[in-house]
DSSP file (Angstrom, degrees, kcal/mol; ACC not computed):
  #  RESIDUE AA STRUCTURE BP1 BP2  ACC     N-H-->O    O-->H-N    N-H-->O    O-->H-N    TCO  KAPPA ALPHA  PHI   PSI    X-CA   Y-CA   Z-CA
    1    1 A X              0   0    0      0, 0.0     2,-0.1     0, 0.0     0, 0.0   0.000 360.0 360.0 360.0 142.9  184.1   64.7   94.7
    2    2 A X        -     0   0    0      1,-0.1     2,-0.5    17,-0.0    17,-0.0  -0.376 360.0-133.5 -75.3 157.4  185.9   67.9   94.0
    3    3 A X        -     0   0    0     -2,-0.1     2,-0.3     0, 0.0    -1,-0.1  -0.900  20.0-140.8-108.5 131.3  189.1   68.2   91.9
    4    4 A X        -     0   0    0     -2,-0.5     2,-0.3     1,-0.0     7,-0.0  -0.664  13.6-119.3 -93.8 150.3  191.8   70.3   93.3
    5    5 A X        -     0   0    0     -2,-0.3     7,-1.8     7,-0.1     2,-0.2  -0.597  32.8-113.2 -79.2 145.4  194.0   72.5   91.3
    6    6 A X  E     +A   11   0A   0     -2,-0.3     2,-0.3     5,-0.2     5,-0.3  -0.565  39.5 173.7 -83.9 144.9  197.7   71.8   91.3
    7    7 A X  E >   -A   10   0A   0      3,-5.0     3,-1.4    -2,-0.2     2,-0.2  -0.719  48.4 -51.8-132.4-174.1  200.0   74.2   92.9
    8    8 A X  T 3  S+     0   0    0      1,-0.3    -1,-0.1    -2,-0.3     0, 0.0  -0.464 127.1   5.8 -61.7 128.2  203.6   74.3   93.8
    9    9 A X  T 3  S-     0   0    0     -2,-0.2     2,-0.4     1,-0.1    -1,-0.3   0.845 134.0 -45.3  62.8  40.3  204.4   71.0   95.7
   10   10 A X  E <  S+A    7   0A   0     -3,-1.4    -3,-5.0     2,-0.0     2,-0.1  -0.855 103.7   1.6 119.2-143.5  201.0   69.4   95.3
   11   11 A X  E    S-A    6   0A   0     -2,-0.4     2,-0.5    -5,-0.3    -5,-0.2  -0.385  79.4 -90.7 -85.2 166.8  197.5   70.6   95.6
   12   12 A X    >>  -     0   0    0     -7,-1.8     4,-2.0     1,-0.2     3,-0.7  -0.607  34.5-151.5 -70.8 115.5  196.4   74.1   96.5
   13   13 A X  H 3> S+     0   0    0     -2,-0.5     4,-3.0     1,-0.2     5,-0.2   0.813  92.2  58.1 -69.3 -25.5  196.2   74.0  100.4
   14   14 A X  H 3> S+     0   0    0      2,-0.2     4,-2.2     1,-0.2    -1,-0.2   0.887 109.1  44.4 -67.5 -32.0  193.4   76.7  100.5
   15   15 A X  H <> S+     0   0    0     -3,-0.7     4,-3.0     2,-0.2    -2,-0.2   0.890 115.1  49.3 -74.8 -39.5  191.2   74.6   98.3
   16   16 A X  H  X S+     0   0    0     -4,-2.0     4,-3.1     2,-0.2    -2,-0.2   0.948 113.9  46.1 -64.5 -45.4  192.1   71.4  100.4
   17   17 A X  H  X S+     0   0    0     -4,-3.0     4,-2.5     2,-0.2    -2,-0.2   0.912 112.1  49.7 -62.4 -43.6  191.4   73.3  103.6
   18   18 A X  H  X S+     0   0    0     -4,-2.2     4,-2.2    -5,-0.2    -2,-0.2   0.931 113.4  48.0 -61.5 -44.7  188.1   74.7  102.2
   19   19 A X  H  X S+     0   0    0     -4,-3.0     4,-2.7     1,-0.2    -2,-0.2   0.931 110.9  49.8 -55.5 -48.4  187.3   71.2  101.2
   20   20 A X  H  X S+     0   0    0     -4,-3.1     4,-2.8     2,-0.2    -2,-0.2   0.863 108.4  53.2 -59.0 -40.0  188.2   69.8  104.5
   21   21 A X  H  X S+     0   0    0     -4,-2.5     4,-2.8     2,-0.2    -1,-0.2   0.882 110.0  48.8 -60.6 -40.2  186.1   72.5  106.2
   22   22 A X  H  X S+     0   0    0     -4,-2.2     4,-2.7     2,-0.2    -2,-0.2   0.910 113.3  46.9 -64.7 -42.0  183.1   71.4  104.0
   23   23 A X  H  X S+     0   0    0     -4,-2.7     4,-3.3     2,-0.2    -2,-0.2   0.925 113.0  47.7 -65.0 -44.4  183.7   67.8  104.9
   24   24 A X  H  X S+     0   0    0     -4,-2.8     4,-3.4     2,-0.2     5,-0.3   0.955 114.2  48.5 -65.7 -48.8  184.1   68.6  108.7
   25   25 A X  H  X S+     0   0    0     -4,-2.8     4,-2.7     1,-0.2    -1,-0.2   0.921 112.8  47.5 -56.9 -44.3  180.9   70.7  108.5
   26   26 A X  H  X S+     0   0    0     -4,-2.7     4,-3.4     2,-0.2    -2,-0.2   0.934 113.9  45.8 -64.7 -44.1  179.1   68.0  106.7
   27   27 A X  H  X S+     0   0    0     -4,-3.3     4,-3.0     2,-0.2    -2,-0.2   0.901 113.4  51.1 -65.7 -37.6  180.3   65.3  109.1
   28   28 A X  H  X S+     0   0    0     -4,-3.4     4,-2.8     2,-0.2    -1,-0.2   0.912 111.9  46.6 -59.7 -43.1  179.3   67.6  112.0
   29   29 A X  H  X S+     0   0    0     -4,-2.7     4,-3.3    -5,-0.3    -2,-0.2   0.939 114.3  47.0 -60.0 -48.7  176.0   68.0  110.5
   30   30 A X  H  X S+     0   0    0     -4,-3.4     4,-3.0     2,-0.2    -2,-0.2   0.926 112.8  49.9 -61.2 -45.6  175.7   64.2  109.9
   31   31 A X  H  X S+     0   0    0     -4,-3.0     4,-3.0     2,-0.2     5,-0.2   0.925 112.9  47.6 -58.7 -48.6  176.9   63.6  113.6
   32   32 A X  H  X S+     0   0    0     -4,-2.8     4,-2.7     2,-0.2    -2,-0.2   0.912 112.8  47.6 -60.6 -44.3  174.2   66.2  114.8
   33   33 A X  H  X S+     0   0    0     -4,-3.3     4,-3.9     2,-0.2     5,-0.2   0.917 112.7  50.3 -62.5 -44.2  171.5   64.5  112.6
   34   34 A X  H  X S+     0   0    0     -4,-3.0     4,-2.9     2,-0.2    -2,-0.2   0.927 113.9  44.4 -62.3 -44.7  172.6   61.0  114.0
   35   35 A X  H  X S+     0   0    0     -4,-3.0     4,-2.9     2,-0.2    -1,-0.2   0.882 115.0  48.0 -68.1 -35.6  172.4   62.3  117.5
   36   36 A X  H  X S+     0   0    0     -4,-2.7     4,-2.9    -5,-0.2    -2,-0.2   0.944 114.5  45.8 -66.8 -43.9  169.1   64.0  116.8
   37   37 A X  H  X S+     0   0    0     -4,-3.9     4,-3.1     2,-0.2    -2,-0.2   0.918 112.4  52.1 -64.6 -42.1  167.8   60.8  115.2
   38   38 A X  H  X S+     0   0    0     -4,-2.9     4,-2.5    -5,-0.2    -2,-0.2   0.935 111.0  46.2 -54.8 -50.3  169.2   58.8  118.1
   39   39 A X  H  X S+     0   0    0     -4,-2.9     4,-3.0     2,-0.2     5,-0.2   0.948 113.6  50.2 -62.7 -47.0  167.4   61.1  120.6
   40   40 A X  H  X S+     0   0    0     -4,-2.9     4,-2.8     1,-0.2    -2,-0.2   0.896 110.4  49.9 -54.4 -43.5  164.2   60.8  118.4
   41   41 A X  H  X S+     0   0    0     -4,-3.1     4,-2.3     2,-0.2    -1,-0.2   0.885 110.5  49.3 -64.2 -41.3  164.6   57.0  118.4
   42   42 A X  H  X S+     0   0    0     -4,-2.5     4,-3.3     2,-0.2    -2,-0.2   0.939 113.2  47.8 -58.0 -49.3  165.0   56.9  122.2
   43   43 A X  H  X S+     0   0    0     -4,-3.0     4,-2.8     1,-0.2    -2,-0.2   0.913 112.3  48.6 -59.0 -44.7  161.9   59.1  122.5
   44   44 A X  H  X S+     0   0    0     -4,-2.8     4,-2.9    -5,-0.2    -1,-0.2   0.866 110.7  50.8 -66.0 -37.6  160.0   56.9  120.1
   45   45 A X  H  X S+     0   0    0     -4,-2.3     4,-2.9     2,-0.2    -2,-0.2   0.925 111.7  47.7 -64.1 -44.6  161.0   53.8  122.0
   46   46 A X  H  X S+     0   0    0     -4,-3.3     4,-2.4     2,-0.2    -2,-0.2   0.917 113.7  47.4 -60.8 -41.5  159.8   55.5  125.2
   47   47 A X  H  X S+     0   0    0     -4,-2.8     4,-3.2    -5,-0.2    -2,-0.2   0.914 112.0  49.7 -65.2 -41.1  156.6   56.4  123.5
   48   48 A X  H  X S+     0   0    0     -4,-2.9     4,-3.1     2,-0.2    -2,-0.2   0.888 111.8  49.3 -60.9 -42.5  156.3   52.8  122.1
   49   49 A X  H  X S+     0   0    0     -4,-2.9     4,-2.6     2,-0.2    -1,-0.2   0.938 114.3  44.5 -64.6 -43.6  156.9   51.4  125.6
   50   50 A X  H  X S+     0   0    0     -4,-2.4     4,-2.7     2,-0.2    -2,-0.2   0.893 114.1  50.1 -66.6 -40.4  154.3   53.9  127.0
   51   51 A X  H  X S+     0   0    0     -4,-3.2     4,-2.5     2,-0.2    -2,-0.2   0.939 112.3  47.5 -62.9 -45.1  151.9   53.0  124.0
   52   52 A X  H  X S+     0   0    0     -4,-3.1     4,-2.5     2,-0.2    -2,-0.2   0.897 112.2  49.9 -63.2 -40.1  152.4   49.2  124.8
   53   53 A X  H  X S+     0   0    0     -4,-2.6     4,-2.0     1,-0.2    -1,-0.2   0.927 113.6  45.6 -60.9 -44.0  151.8   49.9  128.5
   54   54 A X  H  X S+     0   0    0     -4,-2.7     4,-2.6     2,-0.2    -2,-0.2   0.813 110.0  53.6 -71.5 -32.5  148.6   51.8  127.7
   55   55 A X  H  X S+     0   0    0     -4,-2.5     4,-2.9     2,-0.2    -2,-0.2   0.926 110.2  49.0 -66.7 -43.6  147.5   49.0  125.2
   56   56 A X  H  X S+     0   0    0     -4,-2.5     4,-2.2     1,-0.2    -2,-0.2   0.889 112.6  47.0 -65.7 -39.3  148.0   46.4  128.0
   57   57 A X  H  X S+     0   0    0     -4,-2.0     4,-3.0     2,-0.2    -1,-0.2   0.889 112.4  50.6 -65.2 -42.2  146.0   48.6  130.3
   58   58 A X  H  X S+     0   0    0     -4,-2.6     4,-3.0     2,-0.2    -2,-0.2   0.916 110.4  48.3 -57.3 -46.7  143.4   49.0  127.6
   59   59 A X  H  X S+     0   0    0     -4,-2.9     4,-3.1     2,-0.2    -2,-0.2   0.899 111.8  50.7 -61.6 -42.5  143.2   45.4  127.0
   60   60 A X  H  X S+     0   0    0     -4,-2.2     4,-2.8    -5,-0.2    -2,-0.2   0.954 111.4  46.3 -60.2 -50.2  142.9   44.8  130.8
   61   61 A X  H  X S+     0   0    0     -4,-3.0     4,-3.5     2,-0.2     5,-0.2   0.905 111.6  53.1 -58.2 -43.0  140.0   47.4  131.0
   62   62 A X  H  X S+     0   0    0     -4,-3.0     4,-2.9     2,-0.2    -1,-0.2   0.939 110.6  47.5 -58.4 -45.3  138.3   45.8  128.0
   63   63 A X  H  X S+     0   0    0     -4,-3.1     4,-2.8     1,-0.2     5,-0.2   0.945 113.3  47.7 -58.6 -46.9  138.6   42.4  129.7
   64   64 A X  H  X S+     0   0    0     -4,-2.8     4,-2.9     1,-0.2    -2,-0.2   0.916 112.2  49.4 -63.1 -41.1  137.2   43.9  132.9
   65   65 A X  H  X S+     0   0    0     -4,-3.5     4,-2.6     2,-0.2    -1,-0.2   0.893 112.0  49.5 -62.8 -39.2  134.4   45.6  130.9
   66   66 A X  H  X S+     0   0    0     -4,-2.9     4,-2.3    -5,-0.2    -2,-0.2   0.904 111.8  46.4 -62.9 -41.9  133.6   42.3  129.2
   67   67 A X  H  X S+     0   0    0     -4,-2.8     4,-2.4     2,-0.2    -2,-0.2   0.928 114.4  48.6 -64.3 -45.1  133.5   40.5  132.5
   68   68 A X  H  X S+     0   0    0     -4,-2.9     4,-2.8    -5,-0.2    -2,-0.2   0.892 110.9  51.9 -62.9 -37.0  131.3   43.4  134.0
   69   69 A X  H  X S+     0   0    0     -4,-2.6     4,-2.7     1,-0.2    -1,-0.2   0.944 110.6  46.2 -64.1 -47.3  129.0   43.2  131.0
   70   70 A X  H  X S+     0   0    0     -4,-2.3     4,-2.7     2,-0.2    -1,-0.2   0.834 112.4  52.1 -55.4 -39.3  128.6   39.5  131.4
   71   71 A X  H  X S+     0   0    0     -4,-2.4     4,-2.5     2,-0.2    -2,-0.2   0.899 110.4  47.6 -63.7 -42.9  128.0   40.0  135.2
   72   72 A X  H  X S+     0   0    0     -4,-2.8     4,-3.0     2,-0.2    -2,-0.2   0.929 113.6  48.2 -65.8 -42.9  125.3   42.6  134.4
   73   73 A X  H  X S+     0   0    0     -4,-2.7     4,-2.9     1,-0.2     5,-0.3   0.966 112.6  47.5 -59.0 -50.9  123.7   40.2  131.8
   74   74 A X  H  X S+     0   0    0     -4,-2.7     4,-2.5     1,-0.2    -1,-0.2   0.890 112.6  49.7 -61.0 -38.4  123.8   37.4  134.2
   75   75 A X  H  X S+     0   0    0     -4,-2.5     4,-2.0     2,-0.2    -1,-0.2   0.889 111.0  50.3 -66.2 -36.3  122.3   39.7  137.0
   76   76 A X  H  X S+     0   0    0     -4,-3.0     4,-3.1     2,-0.2    -2,-0.2   0.948 111.4  47.7 -63.9 -47.5  119.5   40.8  134.6
   77   77 A X  H  X S+     0   0    0     -4,-2.9     4,-2.4     1,-0.2    -2,-0.2   0.916 114.5  46.3 -61.2 -41.5  118.7   37.1  133.7
   78   78 A X  H  X S+     0   0    0     -4,-2.5     4,-2.1    -5,-0.3    -1,-0.2   0.849 112.6  49.8 -71.9 -31.4  118.7   36.2  137.3
   79   79 A X  H  X S+     0   0    0     -4,-2.0     4,-2.3     2,-0.2    -2,-0.2   0.901 112.1  48.6 -65.2 -44.8  116.5   39.3  138.2
   80   80 A X  H  X S+     0   0    0     -4,-3.1     4,-2.3     1,-0.2    -2,-0.2   0.871 111.6  49.2 -64.7 -37.1  114.2   38.3  135.3
   81   81 A X  H  X S+     0   0    0     -4,-2.4     4,-2.9     2,-0.2    -1,-0.2   0.902 112.6  48.2 -69.6 -43.4  114.0   34.6  136.6
   82   82 A X  H  X S+     0   0    0     -4,-2.1     4,-2.2     2,-0.2    -2,-0.2   0.840 110.3  50.6 -63.8 -35.0  113.3   35.9  140.1
   83   83 A X  H  X S+     0   0    0     -4,-2.3     4,-3.0     2,-0.2    -2,-0.2   0.965 113.4  46.5 -66.9 -47.2  110.6   38.2  138.9
   84   84 A X  H  X S+     0   0    0     -4,-2.3     4,-2.7     1,-0.2    -2,-0.2   0.931 115.0  46.9 -58.8 -50.4  109.0   35.2  136.9
   85   85 A X  H  X S+     0   0    0     -4,-2.9     4,-2.0     1,-0.2    -1,-0.2   0.846 112.8  47.7 -63.0 -36.7  109.3   33.0  139.9
   86   86 A X  H  X S+     0   0    0     -4,-2.2     4,-2.6     2,-0.2    -2,-0.2   0.856 111.7  51.4 -69.9 -38.1  107.9   35.5  142.3
   87   87 A X  H  X S+     0   0    0     -4,-3.0     4,-2.1     2,-0.2    -2,-0.2   0.923 112.3  46.3 -62.5 -44.8  105.0   36.2  139.8
   88   88 A X  H  X S+     0   0    0     -4,-2.7     4,-2.5     2,-0.2    -2,-0.2   0.910 113.9  48.9 -62.4 -41.9  104.2   32.5  139.6
   89   89 A X  H  X S+     0   0    0     -4,-2.0     4,-3.1     1,-0.2    -2,-0.2   0.906 109.5  49.9 -65.3 -41.9  104.4   32.2  143.3
   90   90 A X  H  X S+     0   0    0     -4,-2.6     4,-2.5     2,-0.2    -1,-0.2   0.879 110.4  52.2 -65.6 -36.1  102.2   35.1  143.9
   91   91 A X  H  X S+     0   0    0     -4,-2.1     4,-2.7     2,-0.2    -2,-0.2   0.906 111.4  46.7 -63.8 -43.6   99.6   33.6  141.4
   92   92 A X  H  X S+     0   0    0     -4,-2.5     4,-3.1     1,-0.2    -2,-0.2   0.957 113.0  48.5 -65.5 -46.0   99.7   30.3  143.3
   93   93 A X  H  X S+     0   0    0     -4,-3.1     4,-2.4     1,-0.2    -2,-0.2   0.852 113.1  48.2 -60.8 -37.4   99.3   32.1  146.5
   94   94 A X  H  X S+     0   0    0     -4,-2.5     4,-2.5     2,-0.2    -1,-0.2   0.889 111.4  49.4 -67.0 -41.9   96.4   34.1  145.1
   95   95 A X  H  X S+     0   0    0     -4,-2.7     4,-2.8     2,-0.2    -2,-0.2   0.943 112.3  48.2 -65.9 -46.2   94.8   31.1  143.7
   96   96 A X  H  X S+     0   0    0     -4,-3.1     4,-3.6     1,-0.2     5,-0.3   0.926 112.1  49.8 -56.2 -45.3   95.2   29.4  147.2
   97   97 A X  H  X S+     0   0    0     -4,-2.4     4,-3.0     1,-0.2     5,-0.2   0.911 110.5  49.6 -63.6 -39.5   93.7   32.5  148.9
   98   98 A X  H  X S+     0   0    0     -4,-2.5     4,-3.2     2,-0.2    -1,-0.2   0.929 114.0  46.7 -67.0 -40.7   90.8   32.5  146.5
   99   99 A X  H  X S+     0   0    0     -4,-2.8     4,-2.7    -5,-0.2    -2,-0.2   0.949 114.1  46.2 -64.2 -43.2   90.2   28.8  147.2
  100  100 A X  H  X S+     0   0    0     -4,-3.6     4,-3.4     2,-0.2    -2,-0.2   0.935 114.6  48.0 -63.9 -44.7   90.5   29.3  150.9
  101  101 A X  H  X S+     0   0    0     -4,-3.0     4,-2.7    -5,-0.3     5,-0.2   0.932 112.0  49.4 -60.3 -45.7   88.2   32.3  150.8
  102  102 A X  H  X S+     0   0    0     -4,-3.2     4,-2.9    -5,-0.2    -2,-0.2   0.942 113.9  46.3 -58.9 -47.8   85.7   30.3  148.7
  103  103 A X  H  X S+     0   0    0     -4,-2.7     4,-3.2     1,-0.2     5,-0.2   0.931 113.6  48.6 -64.6 -47.8   85.9   27.4  151.2
  104  104 A X  H  X S+     0   0    0     -4,-3.4     4,-2.4     2,-0.2    -1,-0.2   0.883 113.1  46.6 -59.1 -41.0   85.5   29.8  154.1
  105  105 A X  H  X S+     0   0    0     -4,-2.7     4,-3.3     2,-0.2    -2,-0.2   0.922 114.3  49.0 -67.1 -44.5   82.5   31.6  152.5
  106  106 A X  H  X S+     0   0    0     -4,-2.9     4,-3.1    -5,-0.2     5,-0.2   0.952 113.0  46.1 -60.6 -46.2   81.0   28.2  151.7
  107  107 A X  H  X S+     0   0    0     -4,-3.2     4,-3.1     1,-0.2    -1,-0.2   0.898 113.6  49.7 -58.7 -41.8   81.5   27.0  155.2
  108  108 A X  H  X S+     0   0    0     -4,-2.4     4,-3.2    -5,-0.2    -1,-0.2   0.924 111.4  48.4 -61.1 -45.7   80.1   30.3  156.6
  109  109 A X  H  X S+     0   0    0     -4,-3.3     4,-2.5     2,-0.2    -2,-0.2   0.936 114.0  46.4 -60.4 -48.7   77.1   30.0  154.3
  110  110 A X  H  X S+     0   0    0     -4,-3.1     4,-2.7     2,-0.2    -2,-0.2   0.908 114.3  47.6 -62.7 -42.4   76.5   26.3  155.4
  111  111 A X  H  X S+     0   0    0     -4,-3.1     4,-3.4    -5,-0.2    -2,-0.2   0.925 112.5  49.6 -68.6 -40.7   77.0   27.2  159.1
  112  112 A X  H  X S+     0   0    0     -4,-3.2     4,-2.4     2,-0.2    -2,-0.2   0.885 111.4  48.9 -58.2 -38.9   74.6   30.2  158.7
  113  113 A X  H  X S+     0   0    0     -4,-2.5     4,-2.8     2,-0.2    -2,-0.2   0.902 111.6  49.2 -66.8 -40.3   72.1   27.9  157.0
  114  114 A X  H  X S+     0   0    0     -4,-2.7     4,-3.5     2,-0.2     5,-0.3   0.958 112.8  47.9 -62.8 -46.7   72.4   25.3  159.9
  115  115 A X  H  X S+     0   0    0     -4,-3.4     4,-2.7     1,-0.2    -2,-0.2   0.882 112.1  49.1 -65.3 -34.7   72.0   28.1  162.5
  116  116 A X  H  X S+     0   0    0     -4,-2.4     4,-2.7     2,-0.2    -1,-0.2   0.910 112.6  47.1 -65.2 -41.1   69.0   29.4  160.6
  117  117 A X  H  X S+     0   0    0     -4,-2.8     4,-2.8     2,-0.2    -2,-0.2   0.901 113.3  50.4 -65.4 -39.0   67.5   25.9  160.4
  118  118 A X  H  X S+     0   0    0     -4,-3.5     4,-3.3     2,-0.2     5,-0.3   0.947 111.4  47.8 -59.9 -47.4   68.3   25.5  164.2
  119  119 A X  H  X S+     0   0    0     -4,-2.7     4,-2.8    -5,-0.3    -2,-0.2   0.923 112.8  47.5 -62.5 -42.5   66.6   28.8  164.9
  120  120 A X  H  X S+     0   0    0     -4,-2.7     4,-2.5     2,-0.2    -1,-0.2   0.930 114.4  47.0 -64.0 -42.1   63.5   27.8  162.8
  121  121 A X  H  X S+     0   0    0     -4,-2.8     4,-3.1     1,-0.2    -2,-0.2   0.917 113.4  49.4 -67.8 -42.4   63.4   24.4  164.6
  122  122 A X  H  X S+     0   0    0     -4,-3.3     4,-3.0     2,-0.2    -1,-0.2   0.886 111.6  49.2 -63.8 -40.7   63.8   26.2  168.0
  123  123 A X  H  X S+     0   0    0     -4,-2.8     4,-2.7    -5,-0.3    -1,-0.2   0.930 112.6  46.3 -62.2 -45.0   61.1   28.6  167.1
  124  124 A X  H  X S+     0   0    0     -4,-2.5     4,-3.1     2,-0.2    -2,-0.2   0.920 112.9  50.4 -65.8 -42.2   58.8   25.8  166.1
  125  125 A X  H  X S+     0   0    0     -4,-3.1     4,-3.2     1,-0.2    -2,-0.2   0.926 110.9  48.6 -61.9 -39.7   59.7   23.9  169.2
  126  126 A X  H  X S+     0   0    0     -4,-3.0     4,-3.1     2,-0.2    -2,-0.2   0.926 111.2  49.9 -64.5 -39.6   59.0   26.9  171.4
  127  127 A X  H  X S+     0   0    0     -4,-2.7     4,-2.4     2,-0.2    -2,-0.2   0.915 114.0  46.2 -59.5 -44.4   55.6   27.4  169.6
  128  128 A X  H  X S+     0   0    0     -4,-3.1     4,-2.3     2,-0.2    -2,-0.2   0.903 112.9  49.3 -65.4 -42.0   54.8   23.7  170.2
  129  129 A X  H  X S+     0   0    0     -4,-3.2     4,-3.4    -5,-0.2     5,-0.2   0.933 112.1  48.8 -65.3 -46.4   56.0   24.0  173.8
  130  130 A X  H  X S+     0   0    0     -4,-3.1     4,-2.7     1,-0.2    -2,-0.2   0.899 112.0  48.8 -59.2 -42.0   53.8   27.1  174.3
  131  131 A X  H  X S+     0   0    0     -4,-2.4     4,-2.3     2,-0.2    -1,-0.2   0.883 113.7  44.9 -64.7 -42.4   50.8   25.5  172.7
  132  132 A X  H  X S+     0   0    0     -4,-2.3     4,-2.8     2,-0.2    -2,-0.2   0.920 114.7  49.3 -67.8 -44.1   51.2   22.3  174.8
  133  133 A X  H  X S+     0   0    0     -4,-3.4     4,-3.1     2,-0.2     5,-0.2   0.900 111.8  48.8 -60.8 -40.6   51.8   24.4  178.0
  134  134 A X  H  X S+     0   0    0     -4,-2.7     4,-2.7    -5,-0.2     5,-0.2   0.912 112.6  48.4 -62.6 -43.2   48.7   26.5  177.1
  135  135 A X  H  X S+     0   0    0     -4,-2.3     4,-2.5     2,-0.2    -2,-0.2   0.897 113.1  47.7 -67.1 -36.2   46.7   23.2  176.5
  136  136 A X  H  X S+     0   0    0     -4,-2.8     4,-2.8     2,-0.2    -2,-0.2   0.947 114.2  46.4 -70.2 -45.3   47.9   21.8  179.9
  137  137 A X  H  X S+     0   0    0     -4,-3.1     4,-2.5     2,-0.2    -2,-0.2   0.925 113.3  49.7 -61.6 -39.0   47.1   25.1  181.7
  138  138 A X  H  X S+     0   0    0     -4,-2.7     4,-2.4    -5,-0.2    -1,-0.2   0.932 111.7  48.3 -61.9 -45.8   43.8   25.2  180.0
  139  139 A X  H  X S+     0   0    0     -4,-2.5     4,-1.9     1,-0.2    -1,-0.2   0.861 111.4  50.0 -65.9 -33.3   43.1   21.6  181.1
  140  140 A X  H  X S+     0   0    0     -4,-2.8     4,-2.4     2,-0.2    -2,-0.2   0.887 108.7  52.8 -73.9 -35.1   44.2   22.3  184.6
  141  141 A X  H  X S+     0   0    0     -4,-2.5     4,-2.5     2,-0.2    -2,-0.2   0.855 108.9  49.4 -62.6 -36.3   41.9   25.3  184.6
  142  142 A X  H  X S+     0   0    0     -4,-2.4     4,-2.5     2,-0.2    -2,-0.2   0.900 109.5  51.6 -68.0 -37.0   39.1   23.1  183.5
  143  143 A X  H  X S+     0   0    0     -4,-1.9     4,-2.6     2,-0.2    -2,-0.2   0.942 111.6  47.6 -63.5 -43.4   40.0   20.6  186.3
  144  144 A X  H  X S+     0   0    0     -4,-2.4     4,-2.1     1,-0.2    -2,-0.2   0.905 110.5  51.6 -69.2 -36.3   39.9   23.5  188.7
  145  145 A X  H  X S+     0   0    0     -4,-2.5     4,-1.7     1,-0.2    -1,-0.2   0.894 111.8  47.4 -62.3 -39.9   36.5   24.7  187.4
  146  146 A X  H  X S+     0   0    0     -4,-2.5     4,-2.1     2,-0.2    -2,-0.2   0.856 108.0  54.3 -73.8 -32.1   35.2   21.2  187.8
  147  147 A X  H  X S+     0   0    0     -4,-2.6     4,-1.7     2,-0.2    -2,-0.2   0.912 109.0  50.2 -62.4 -45.2   36.6   20.9  191.3
  148  148 A X  H  X S+     0   0    0     -4,-2.1     4,-1.2     1,-0.2    -2,-0.2   0.901 110.5  49.2 -62.5 -40.7   34.7   24.1  192.1
  149  149 A X  H  < S+     0   0    0     -4,-1.7    -1,-0.2     1,-0.2    -2,-0.2   0.906 109.0  53.4 -67.8 -39.6   31.6   22.8  190.7
  150  150 A X  H  < S+     0   0    0     -4,-2.1    -2,-0.2     1,-0.2    -1,-0.2   0.866 107.6  47.7 -74.9 -34.4   31.9   19.5  192.6
  151  151 A X  H  <        0   0    0     -4,-1.7    -1,-0.2     1,-0.2    -2,-0.2   0.776 360.0 360.0 -82.9 -25.7   32.2   20.9  196.0
  152  152 A X     <        0   0    0     -4,-1.2    -1,-0.2    -5,-0.2    -2,-0.2   0.449 360.0 360.0 -81.4 360.0   29.5   23.3  196.0
């Protein structure tokens, strides 16, 4: 603190007034600094509130992202399971189709063989029938020849 010079009837008024002006200037500066700091604090509080709000939103989005990632992973697993099941089912269907095709081919071959055997048998029977018919006709011709010989 400053020391004032003594004057007539107390301290020198000019020094006291100068000191008071300095004190007033300092107090006004301090008040301005306090107001400025108070404004900065309010702004910082607003920024903190906005930051907290943004943090909450970010956490919400992160939770949503996590949920979506789990859903995507689950969908991929389900898709893979469906692919495997479809592949197995297609293999089963293909095996069944091969077995059916093999059975149909075997049945067709057996039927063709039966038909061929029937055709051979029919051909043989036709040949036998022709031979017998020929024999009958020849014997009848011989009878007719004998009848012609007897009447004359």
